[in-house]
C-alpha positions in Angstrom: -10.1 -15.0 12.5 -10.6 -11.4 13.5 -13.4 -9.3 12.1 -10.6 -7.2 10.4 -9.3 -10.3 8.6 -12.8 -11.3 7.5 -13.5 -7.8 6.3 -10.2 -7.8 4.4 -11.0 -11.1 2.7 -14.4 -9.8 1.7 -12.7 -6.7 0.2 -10.2 -8.9 -1.6 -13.0 -11.0 -3.2 -14.7 -7.8 -4.5 -11.3 -6.6 -5.7 -10.6 -9.8 -7.6 -14.1 -9.9 -9.1 -13.6 -6.4 -10.4 -10.4 -7.6 -12.1 -12.3 -10.4 -13.8 -11.6 -13.3 -11.5 -14.3 -16.0 -11.0 -14.2 -16.9 -7.3 -14.4 -20.7 -6.7 -13.7 -20.9 -3.0 -13.0 -18.8 0.0 -11.3 -20.1 3.1 -10.6 -23.5 1.6 -9.3 -25.8 4.3 -7.5 -29.1 3.9 -5.8 -30.8 6.8 -5.7 -27.8 9.1 -4.2 -25.6 6.4 -6.1 -22.9 4.5 -6.1 -20.8 1.4 -8.0 -17.6 1.6 -9.3 -17.4 -2.0 -9.2 -19.8 -4.9 -10.2 -18.2 -8.2 -9.8 -18.5 -11.9 -8.6 -15.7 -14.2 -9.3 -17.1 -17.7 -7.9 -20.6 -17.7 -5.4 -19.8 -14.9 -6.1 -21.1 -11.4 -5.1 -18.6 -8.7 -4.5 -19.2 -5.0 -4.6 -16.0 -3.1 -3.5 -15.2 0.5 -4.9 -12.0 2.0 -3.3 -10.0 4.7 -5.0 -7.0 6.3 -3.6 -4.4 8.6 -4.6 -1.0 10.0 -1.0 0.4 10.2 2.5 -0.4 9.3 3.5 -0.8 13.0 4.3 -4.5 12.4 5.6 -4.0 8.8 3.9 -4.4 5.5 1.0 -6.8 5.5 2.5 -9.0 2.7 5.6 -9.6 4.9 3.4 -11.9 7.0 3.3 -14.4 4.2 6.4 -16.2 5.4 8.1 -19.1 3.8 6.3 -21.4 6.2 2.9 -19.9 5.3 3.8 -20.3 1.6 4.5 -24.0 2.2 1.1 -24.4 3.9 -0.6 -22.7 0.9 1.3 -25.0 -1.5 0.2 -28.1 0.4 -3.4 -27.1 0.1 -3.0 -26.2 -3.6 -1.4 -29.6 -4.3 -4.2 -31.4 -2.6 -6.8 -29.3 -4.5 -5.1 -30.0 -7.8 -5.2 -33.8 -7.2 -9.0 -33.4 -7.1 -9.2 -30.8 -9.9 -7.0 -32.1 -12.6 -8.4 -29.8 -15.3 -6.1 -26.9 -14.4 -2.8 -26.8 -16.1 -1.6 -23.4 -15.0 -1.6 -22.0 -11.5 -0.4 -18.9 -9.8 0.1 -17.9 -6.1 -0.9 -14.3 -5.3 -0.9 -12.1 -2.2 -3.2 -9.2 -1.6 -2.2 -6.9 1.2 -4.8 -4.4 2.4 -4.1 -1.4 4.6 -7.3 -0.1 6.3 -6.9 3.5 7.4 -9.7 5.5 9.0 -11.1 8.2 6.7 -9.1 7.1 3.6 -10.6 3.6 3.0 -8.6 0.6 1.9 -5.3 0.6 0.0 -4.7 -2.6 -2.0 -1.4 -4.1 -3.1 -1.9 -7.1 -5.4 1.2 -9.2 -5.9 0.7 -11.6 -8.8 3.0 -14.5 -8.8 4.2 -13.6 -5.3 5.9 -17.0 -4.8 6.4 -20.3 -6.6 
């Protein structure tokens, strides 16, 4: 992963904490697939994918969460839930971060981005 991606995930963790999330895992890997952040918001279990860009040259960051990437995230989530049966409600979120020199980070948090 690039240093930009790592930095973006660190920013996203802080962003979620500020919104009241309790971070359970970062970069959770199961069978070559990964979820960037697993957190709880109250009793809700949230799986979050983070996409970071420095420009819109290749489109909006969240557009990189393709149907294939969504399937990978769901596979990891299903495996996680088999081991952590206490969670009854889940949500899939996407946080896109645009890093622009001199203006800091711009966040777009899409709650319930896919099902």
